[in-house]
Steps between C-alpha positions, in 0.01 A plus 500: 500500500726706727227515766465120493876460548494731801210306653674165444825631647313624807328166545833316478659728757206460736511121480878500551471712812234271649714192449799667665294562814404136553659303781743245358567153639841418651651177625644442847855592397393828337288584805808498725604835352158662549325662796192309616196714570267221611286236338173459315266205475201388300234244578219362289678609182291332231664344196853373459840535663571786258184679613603473866850625420356789298286600799805491728686724253208742489480519880876557519469789258208647698722496811768698318737211440732489202570129541342194656604141578238229520548314827230242447189426298262212553180356369321317781308195385331476163413868502570762236567744784861586586670670791850635521747736662778719365766712665518851352802724449590859413 
């Protein structure tokens, strides 16, 4: 039983550390206090608006950003493909 508790505690700590590393969204007002390090974009993101935003967040994290602000997302025509851009911040 003690071994199971240790394993569960380790799993909880690991998942908590992964979530703390993810880039978090900010609005325009919050972004004014942050240092921009560039932008990221996605195209042909299949699915929904949430899927496109999730891909922008993932790209921001890959670029070393702590935060991102979605500048624009669009779905051209009757497609399920999205494209969007986000500014990224330290």
